[in-house]
C-alpha positions as a Markdown table, in Angstrom:
| # | Residue | x | y | z |
|---|---|---|---|---|
| 1 | Leu | 8.2 | 11.1 | -36.0 |
| 2 | Ala | 7.3 | 13.0 | -32.8 |
| 3 | Gln | 4.2 | 10.8 | -32.4 |
| 4 | Ala | 6.3 | 7.7 | -32.2 |
| 5 | Gly | 8.2 | 8.9 | -29.1 |
| 6 | Ser | 5.8 | 7.7 | -26.5 |
| 7 | Pro | 5.1 | 4.3 | -27.9 |
| 8 | Thr | 8.7 | 3.7 | -28.5 |
| 9 | Ala | 9.6 | 4.7 | -24.9 |
| 10 | Leu | 6.9 | 2.3 | -23.6 |
| 11 | Ile | 8.3 | -0.5 | -25.9 |
| 12 | Ala | 11.8 | 0.2 | -24.6 |
| 13 | Leu | 10.6 | 0.1 | -21.0 |
| 14 | Gly | 8.7 | -3.1 | -21.5 |
| 15 | Ile | 11.8 | -4.7 | -23.1 |
| 16 | Asn | 14.0 | -3.7 | -20.1 |
| 17 | Leu | 11.4 | -4.4 | -17.5 |
| 18 | Phe | 11.5 | -8.0 | -18.8 |
| 19 | Arg | 15.0 | -8.4 | -17.6 |
| 20 | Phe | 15.4 | -6.1 | -14.6 |
| 21 | Glu | 16.4 | -7.6 | -11.2 |
| 22 | Val | 15.0 | -6.5 | -7.9 |
| 23 | Lys | 17.4 | -8.3 | -5.6 |
| 24 | Gly | 18.2 | -5.9 | -2.8 |
| 25 | Glu | 16.1 | -3.3 | -4.4 |
| 26 | Lys | 12.7 | -4.1 | -2.9 |
| 27 | Leu | 12.9 | -1.4 | -0.1 |
| 28 | Ser | 13.8 | 1.2 | -2.6 |
| 29 | Ile | 11.0 | 0.2 | -4.9 |
| 30 | Leu | 8.5 | 0.2 | -2.1 |
| 31 | Val | 9.6 | 3.6 | -0.9 |
| 32 | Met | 9.5 | 5.1 | -4.4 |
| 33 | Cys | 5.9 | 3.7 | -4.9 |
| 34 | Ala | 4.7 | 4.9 | -1.4 |
| 35 | Leu | 6.1 | 8.5 | -2.0 |
| 36 | Lys | 4.6 | 8.6 | -5.5 |
| 37 | Leu | 1.2 | 7.0 | -4.9 |
| 38 | Ala | 0.5 | 8.2 | -1.3 |
| 39 | Ala | 2.7 | 11.1 | -0.1 |
| 40 | Met | 2.6 | 13.1 | -3.4 |
| 41 | Pro | -1.2 | 13.1 | -3.7 |
| 42 | Ala | -1.4 | 13.9 | 0.1 |
| 43 | Ala | 0.9 | 16.9 | -0.4 |
| 44 | Ala | -1.0 | 18.0 | -3.5 |
| 45 | Phe | -4.2 | 17.9 | -1.5 |
| 46 | Val | -2.8 | 19.9 | 1.3 |
| 47 | Leu | -1.3 | 22.5 | -1.1 |
| 48 | Ala | -4.6 | 22.8 | -2.9 |
| 49 | Arg | -6.4 | 23.4 | 0.4 |
| 50 | Leu | -3.8 | 26.0 | 1.5 |
| 51 | Leu | -4.3 | 27.8 | -1.8 |
| 52 | Asp | -8.1 | 27.6 | -1.5 |
| 53 | Leu | -8.5 | 26.2 | -5.0 |
| 54 | Pro | -12.0 | 25.4 | -6.4 |
| 55 | Pro | -13.0 | 21.7 | -5.8 |
| 56 | Val | -12.6 | 20.8 | -9.5 |
| 57 | Ala | -9.1 | 22.3 | -9.9 |
| 58 | Ala | -8.0 | 20.6 | -6.5 |
| 59 | Gly | -9.4 | 17.3 | -7.7 |
| 60 | Val | -7.6 | 17.5 | -11.0 |
| 61 | Ile | -4.2 | 18.4 | -9.3 |
| 62 | Val | -4.6 | 15.6 | -6.7 |
| 63 | Leu | -5.4 | 13.0 | -9.4 |
| 64 | Phe | -2.4 | 14.1 | -11.5 |
| 65 | Ala | -0.2 | 13.8 | -8.4 |
| 66 | Ala | -1.7 | 10.3 | -7.8 |
| 67 | Met | -0.7 | 8.9 | -11.2 |
| 68 | Pro | 2.0 | 6.2 | -11.1 |
| 69 | Thr | 5.6 | 6.8 | -12.1 |
| 70 | Gly | 5.9 | 7.1 | -15.9 |
| 71 | Ala | 8.3 | 6.0 | -18.5 |
| 72 | Asn | 10.1 | 9.3 | -18.4 |
| 73 | Ala | 11.6 | 8.5 | -15.0 |
| 74 | Tyr | 12.9 | 5.3 | -16.4 |
| 75 | Ile | 14.3 | 7.0 | -19.5 |
| 76 | Phe | 16.2 | 9.5 | -17.3 |
| 77 | Ala | 17.5 | 6.7 | -15.0 |
| 78 | Val | 18.9 | 4.9 | -18.1 |
| 79 | Gln | 20.3 | 8.0 | -19.6 |
| 80 | Tyr | 22.2 | 8.9 | -16.4 |
| 81 | Gln | 22.8 | 5.3 | -15.4 |
| 82 | Arg | 21.4 | 6.0 | -11.8 |
| 83 | Leu | 19.0 | 3.7 | -10.0 |
| 84 | Val | 17.9 | 1.9 | -13.2 |
| 85 | Asn | 16.6 | -1.3 | -11.5 |
| 86 | Pro | 14.7 | 0.4 | -8.7 |
| 87 | Val | 13.1 | 2.9 | -11.1 |
| 88 | Ser | 12.0 | 0.2 | -13.5 |
| 89 | Gly | 10.6 | -1.8 | -10.6 |
| 90 | Ala | 8.8 | 1.3 | -9.3 |
| 91 | Val | 7.3 | 1.9 | -12.7 |
| 92 | Ala | 6.1 | -1.7 | -13.0 |
| 93 | Leu | 4.8 | -2.0 | -9.4 |
| 94 | Gly | 3.5 | 1.6 | -9.2 |
| 95 | Thr | 1.3 | 0.9 | -12.3 |
| 96 | Leu | -0.1 | -2.3 | -10.8 |
| 97 | Leu | -0.8 | -0.6 | -7.5 |
| 98 | Ala | -2.4 | 2.4 | -9.1 |
| 99 | Ala | -5.2 | 0.2 | -10.1 |
| 100 | Val | -6.1 | 0.1 | -6.3 |
| 101 | Thr | -4.9 | 3.5 | -5.2 |
| 102 | Leu | -6.4 | 5.7 | -7.9 |
| 103 | Pro | -10.0 | 4.7 | -7.2 |
| 104 | Val | -9.4 | 5.5 | -3.5 |
| 105 | Val | -8.1 | 8.8 | -4.4 |
| 106 | Val | -11.0 | 9.6 | -6.7 |
| 107 | Trp | -13.4 | 8.5 | -3.8 |
| 108 | Met | -11.6 | 10.8 | -1.4 |
| 109 | Val | -11.4 | 13.8 | -3.7 |
| 110 | Ala | -15.2 | 13.3 | -4.4 |
| 111 | Gly | -15.8 | 13.7 | -0.6 |
| 112 | Gly | -16.4 | 10.0 | 0.1 |
| 113 | Lys | -19.7 | 10.0 | -1.7 |
């Protein structure tokens, strides 16, 4: 039963993303995506440098921070009935944008090689 949790959450997310509305929510969605896909990896990179972590550990931390917003954020938004439309939009748009941002982050973590 526990193994069905993630697929079930993704199916529920997909069903709800089909009907979400972004009218008046575009700025919120863009801010959420910018914070998650740019600011969070940048903060992780700075923190890894300040802590003088080995390059591999720093790279892993930065890559984890650069991952798009996941289904759990949507589940919490629905559960507490807060920002459901912007969060679902951020999950959808963030996942699409991650196809562009993640390779850039990998390239930067690898030292631009």
